C-alpha positions in Angstrom: 139.5 -293.6 39.5 141.7 -294.6 42.3 142.6 -291.9 45.2 145.5 -292.9 47.0 148.4 -290.8 48.4 151.8 -290.9 50.2 152.7 -290.2 53.7 155.2 -288.1 55.7 156.3 -289.9 58.7 157.2 -288.8 61.9 160.5 -288.9 63.1 161.8 -292.0 65.0 162.1 -289.8 68.2 158.7 -289.0 68.4 157.6 -292.8 67.9 159.6 -294.5 70.3 158.7 -291.0 72.9 155.1 -291.9 73.0 155.8 -295.7 72.6 157.3 -295.5 76.5 154.1 -293.6 77.8 151.2 -295.9 76.8 147.8 -294.9 75.4 146.6 -294.1 78.8 149.5 -291.5 79.6 149.1 -290.1 75.7 145.2 -290.1 76.5 145.1 -288.3 79.8 147.6 -285.5 78.4 146.3 -284.4 75.4 143.2 -284.5 77.3 145.1 -282.0 79.3 145.9 -279.8 76.0 142.9 -279.9 74.5 141.7 -283.1 72.3 139.4 -283.7 74.5 138.8 -288.0 73.6 141.5 -289.5 71.2 140.5 -292.5 71.9 139.5 -294.2 68.6 135.6 -295.4 71.0 134.6 -299.2 70.5 137.8 -300.5 69.2 138.9 -303.3 71.0 142.1 -305.0 71.2 142.4 -308.8 69.6 145.6 -309.7 71.1 146.3 -308.8 74.5 149.5 -307.5 75.9 150.5 -305.7 72.5 151.7 -301.9 72.0 152.3 -300.1 69.0 153.3 -297.1 68.0 153.5 -295.6 64.8 152.5 -293.5 61.7 148.6 -294.1 60.2 148.0 -295.5 56.6 144.6 -294.9 56.1 141.6 -296.2 53.7 138.8 -294.6 53.7 135.1 -296.8 53.1 132.0 -295.2 52.0 128.0 -296.8 51.5 127.8 -298.3 48.1 126.8 -297.2 45.1 126.3 -299.1 41.7 128.0 -296.6 40.0 130.5 -295.8 41.7 131.5 -299.3 42.8 130.0 -302.7 41.2 133.2 -304.5 41.0 132.6 -308.3 43.1 135.6 -309.7 44.8 137.9 -310.7 42.0 136.5 -308.9 39.0 139.4 -306.4 38.9 141.9 -306.8 42.1 143.8 -303.8 41.7 140.3 -301.7 42.0 140.3 -302.9 44.8 141.8 -300.0 47.4 141.9 -302.2 50.1 145.1 -303.3 48.8 146.1 -300.2 48.1 146.8 -299.2 51.3 148.6 -302.3 52.2 151.2 -301.4 48.8 152.6 -298.0 51.4 153.3 -300.2 54.3 156.7 -299.8 55.7 158.1 -301.2 59.1 156.5 -300.0 62.0 153.5 -298.4 60.0 149.6 -298.8 61.6 146.8 -299.4 59.3 143.9 -297.1 60.3 140.1 -298.0 58.8 137.3 -296.3 58.3 134.9 -299.1 57.5 131.9 -296.7 59.0 131.4 -299.0 62.1 129.8 -302.1 60.2 129.8 -305.1 61.4 129.6 -307.7 58.4 132.1 -306.3 56.1 135.3 -308.3 56.4 137.8 -305.3 55.4 141.0 -307.6 55.2 141.1 -310.9 55.7 144.2 -314.1 55.6 145.5 -313.4 52.7 146.0 -309.4 53.3 147.1 -310.1 56.6 149.6 -312.3 55.7 151.2 -309.0 53.0 150.7 -306.8 55.5 153.1 -308.8 57.9 155.2 -309.4 55.6 155.6 -305.7 54.6 156.9 -305.1 58.2 153.3 -303.3 59.4 152.7 -302.6 63.3 149.0 -303.3 63.9 145.8 -302.5 62.0 143.0 -301.1 63.8 139.4 -301.0 61.9 136.1 -299.4 62.6 134.3 -302.4 61.9 135.3 -306.4 61.1 137.9 -308.5 59.8 137.5 -312.3 58.8 138.6 -315.2 58.5 139.8 -315.5 62.0 141.7 -318.7 62.4 143.7 -317.9 60.5 144.7 -314.5 60.8 145.3 -315.3 64.6 148.4 -317.4 63.4 150.1 -314.7 61.8 149.8 -313.4 65.5 149.2 -309.3 64.5 148.9 -306.5 66.7 144.7 -305.8 65.8 141.9 -303.4 67.4 138.7 -304.2 66.0 135.2 -304.1 66.9 134.7 -307.7 65.5 134.9 -310.6 63.5 132.7 -311.8 60.0 132.4 -314.7 57.4 132.1 -311.8 54.7 134.3 -310.0 52.5 135.1 -306.7 52.2 132.7 -305.5 49.5 129.9 -308.0 50.1 127.5 -306.5 52.4 127.0 -302.3 52.1 130.5 -300.5 52.2 133.7 -300.3 49.7 136.7 -298.8 49.7 136.8 -295.5 48.3 139.8 -294.0 49.1 143.8 -294.4 50.5 146.2 -291.9 52.8 142.7 -289.4 52.8 141.9 -287.9 56.9 139.2 -289.9 57.8 137.2 -290.9 61.1 137.7 -293.8 63.0 135.9 -294.7 66.2 134.6 -291.2 66.1 137.6 -289.7 65.9 139.3 -287.6 63.2 143.0 -289.8 62.2 144.8 -287.7 59.5 147.9 -289.9 57.2 150.8 -289.5 59.3 149.2 -288.8 63.0 151.0 -291.1 65.6 148.6 -294.1 66.9 149.5 -294.9 70.1 147.8 -298.9 71.2 147.7 -300.9 73.9 145.4 -303.3 75.8 143.5 -299.4 76.9 142.8 -299.5 72.8 144.2 -297.0 70.3 144.7 -293.2 70.5 145.5 -290.6 68.2 148.4 -288.3 68.3 148.4 -285.7 66.1 152.4 -284.5 64.8 152.2 -281.1 65.7 151.5 -282.4 69.3 153.7 -284.8 70.0 156.9 -283.3 71.1 154.1 -281.6 74.2 152.7 -284.7 74.6 156.2 -287.0 75.3 157.0 -283.4 77.5 154.2 -283.3 79.7 153.2 -287.6 80.0 156.8 -288.1 81.2 156.8 -286.0 84.0 153.3 -287.2 84.7 154.0 -290.8 84.5 157.4 -289.9 87.0 155.2 -288.8 89.9 152.7 -291.1 89.2 155.4 -293.9 90.3 156.1 -291.6 94.1 152.5 -291.7 94.4 152.1 -295.0 93.3 154.1 -296.4 96.3 152.6 -293.8 99.0 148.8 -294.7 98.4 150.0 -298.5 98.6 151.5 -298.0 102.3 148.3 -296.3 102.9 149.0 -292.4 102.8 146.3 -290.0 101.5 144.7 -289.6 98.5 143.9 -285.8 99.1 148.2 -285.5 99.1 149.5 -287.7 96.6 146.5 -288.3 94.0 147.1 -286.0 91.9 150.8 -284.9 93.7 149.7 -281.6 96.2 152.1 -279.0 95.9 152.4 -279.6 99.5 153.6 -282.8 98.8 156.3 -281.7 95.8 159.4 -281.4 98.4 158.5 -284.9 99.8 158.9 -286.2 96.1 161.9 -283.9 94.8 163.6 -286.1 98.0 162.6 -289.2 96.9 163.6 -288.6 93.5 167.3 -287.7 94.4 167.2 -291.3 96.2 165.6 -293.0 93.5 166.8 -291.8 89.7 164.0 -292.1 86.8 166.5 -294.5 84.7 166.3 -293.4 80.8 166.8 -295.8 78.0 
């Protein structure tokens, strides 16, 4: 039985606000809010210099069992749930896959990746690997993976079980519709309920960091300027009046 669900996509306001902050600021802000580790550990950027922010579509894989899954790669394509998660892709979506950290099963290859790009997907994040690297790299996709394999997705010990259910990816729980922020620092999960506060607090942090960075480059005191000491707040505010934040 195919288990697949739709997602509720967050507002563009939240997407754009988090995109401006970047993964490091978002992760740090979430940490201060009690979400200690929102970073999907061990999943590395494959396309340097990219940054994405979008809602999560999820694919869950499980260990193979012959009574639950016994199909080959092409025996019945529509039973292959890695296809079904792609059917849900809209412009700006991020596909997040719990491949159980398996380093042998290439979840998507060049044909599935071509379809993903044609649907307008923003990026793919896999706690595992992909295949067809030479052809996939020609597509110029934004990818965060553990590596690459020549094997197809059900050739070894896992199979795709469900689409748009809660999964674990890189040690983090991902709920369908969560906002994913990913760049060269890695991929971070933002619960929609926390997103507005992350944007508010993250912007404040980014704004005073600009001032602190300038002071540290001038050889000023680390104790005074990072984090910004209360005694330096008046100095910062005076500087900010002369250097207002540029919006938009």
